[in-house]
MARVO-350606 format. One record per residue (C-alpha): residue number from 1; y, z, x. Coordinates in steps of 0.5 Angstrom, whole numbers. Layout:
N
NUM | Y | Z | X
...
***
This chain:
156
1 | 214 | 156 | 157
2 | 213 | 163 | 156
3 | 213 | 164 | 163
4 | 219 | 160 | 165
5 | 223 | 164 | 160
6 | 221 | 171 | 163
7 | 223 | 168 | 170
8 | 230 | 167 | 167
9 | 230 | 173 | 164
10 | 228 | 177 | 170
11 | 233 | 174 | 174
12 | 239 | 175 | 169
13 | 237 | 182 | 169
14 | 236 | 183 | 177
15 | 243 | 180 | 178
16 | 246 | 185 | 172
17 | 243 | 191 | 176
18 | 245 | 188 | 183
19 | 252 | 188 | 181
20 | 253 | 194 | 177
21 | 257 | 200 | 180
22 | 252 | 206 | 182
23 | 254 | 213 | 181
24 | 250 | 219 | 185
25 | 253 | 225 | 182
26 | 256 | 223 | 175
27 | 262 | 218 | 174
28 | 269 | 219 | 176
29 | 274 | 219 | 171
30 | 278 | 213 | 169
31 | 284 | 215 | 173
32 | 280 | 215 | 179
33 | 276 | 208 | 178
34 | 283 | 205 | 175
35 | 286 | 206 | 182
36 | 280 | 204 | 186
37 | 280 | 198 | 182
38 | 288 | 196 | 183
39 | 287 | 198 | 190
40 | 280 | 194 | 192
41 | 279 | 189 | 186
42 | 275 | 185 | 189
43 | 270 | 190 | 192
44 | 263 | 190 | 191
45 | 257 | 194 | 193
46 | 260 | 200 | 190
47 | 257 | 207 | 190
48 | 260 | 213 | 188
49 | 259 | 220 | 190
50 | 262 | 227 | 189
51 | 263 | 231 | 196
52 | 267 | 237 | 197
53 | 272 | 236 | 191
54 | 273 | 229 | 192
55 | 270 | 222 | 190
56 | 268 | 218 | 195
57 | 266 | 211 | 194
58 | 263 | 206 | 199
59 | 264 | 199 | 198
60 | 264 | 192 | 201
61 | 270 | 187 | 201
62 | 270 | 180 | 204
63 | 265 | 174 | 203
64 | 258 | 176 | 201
65 | 253 | 177 | 205
66 | 257 | 179 | 211
67 | 263 | 184 | 208
68 | 267 | 189 | 211
69 | 264 | 196 | 210
70 | 269 | 201 | 207
71 | 269 | 208 | 204
72 | 275 | 211 | 201
73 | 276 | 218 | 198
74 | 280 | 220 | 191
75 | 282 | 227 | 188
76 | 280 | 228 | 181
77 | 286 | 225 | 179
78 | 286 | 219 | 182
79 | 290 | 220 | 188
80 | 288 | 216 | 194
81 | 287 | 220 | 200
82 | 284 | 215 | 205
83 | 280 | 209 | 207
84 | 276 | 208 | 213
85 | 274 | 202 | 215
86 | 269 | 199 | 220
87 | 272 | 195 | 225
88 | 269 | 191 | 231
89 | 272 | 194 | 238
90 | 274 | 186 | 239
91 | 278 | 187 | 233
92 | 282 | 193 | 235
93 | 289 | 192 | 237
94 | 290 | 191 | 245
95 | 296 | 197 | 244
96 | 291 | 202 | 241
97 | 286 | 200 | 247
98 | 292 | 201 | 252
99 | 293 | 208 | 249
100 | 286 | 210 | 250
101 | 286 | 207 | 257
102 | 292 | 210 | 259
103 | 289 | 217 | 257
104 | 285 | 222 | 260
105 | 279 | 219 | 256
106 | 281 | 212 | 260
107 | 274 | 213 | 264
108 | 270 | 214 | 258
109 | 265 | 209 | 256
110 | 265 | 206 | 249
111 | 258 | 209 | 245
112 | 258 | 203 | 240
113 | 261 | 196 | 239
114 | 265 | 198 | 233
115 | 271 | 203 | 231
116 | 273 | 206 | 225
117 | 280 | 205 | 222
118 | 283 | 211 | 218
119 | 288 | 209 | 213
120 | 291 | 215 | 210
121 | 296 | 217 | 204
122 | 301 | 220 | 209
123 | 302 | 214 | 213
124 | 299 | 217 | 219
125 | 294 | 212 | 220
126 | 289 | 212 | 226
127 | 283 | 209 | 230
128 | 277 | 213 | 232
129 | 272 | 212 | 237
130 | 266 | 214 | 239
131 | 266 | 215 | 247
132 | 261 | 218 | 252
133 | 265 | 222 | 258
134 | 261 | 226 | 263
135 | 255 | 225 | 259
136 | 258 | 228 | 253
137 | 259 | 224 | 246
138 | 266 | 225 | 244
139 | 270 | 222 | 238
140 | 277 | 221 | 240
141 | 283 | 219 | 235
142 | 288 | 214 | 237
143 | 294 | 213 | 232
144 | 299 | 207 | 232
145 | 304 | 211 | 235
146 | 300 | 212 | 242
147 | 297 | 219 | 241
148 | 291 | 220 | 243
149 | 287 | 227 | 241
150 | 280 | 229 | 240
151 | 278 | 228 | 233
152 | 282 | 232 | 229
153 | 277 | 233 | 223
154 | 272 | 229 | 220
155 | 272 | 226 | 213
156 | 274 | 232 | 210
***
């Protein structure tokens, strides 16, 4: 009986720990956490990290265990900056692929089977592709209005 009780207690403790948020560099303010929870109320596997003056939160959305990986950035006051979502190439809209194909990068090969979708607070959303062209690895951004450029910036 005691052994059975210990197994149940251990299982409950494991579930409790697994569902908690993880904080690498302290804890974001209530404003930051509130905005994140408002935007992503069903997020899971949440991990916070302080990077370059911003709170970066890595998390998953969707059905467990095969959720969608995302990262979002917030300033110290809780203002959302951007969210980056991993997407399969097959999920990228055809018009975005067409813009890429019609550009100077049209003969490049995809390095991976996925891309990243950047949702940006300014509304200038874009897709980022890892390509190989002429033996070089390059990152290319394709905006929803058809602008194709070398990656303008990293995450920050």
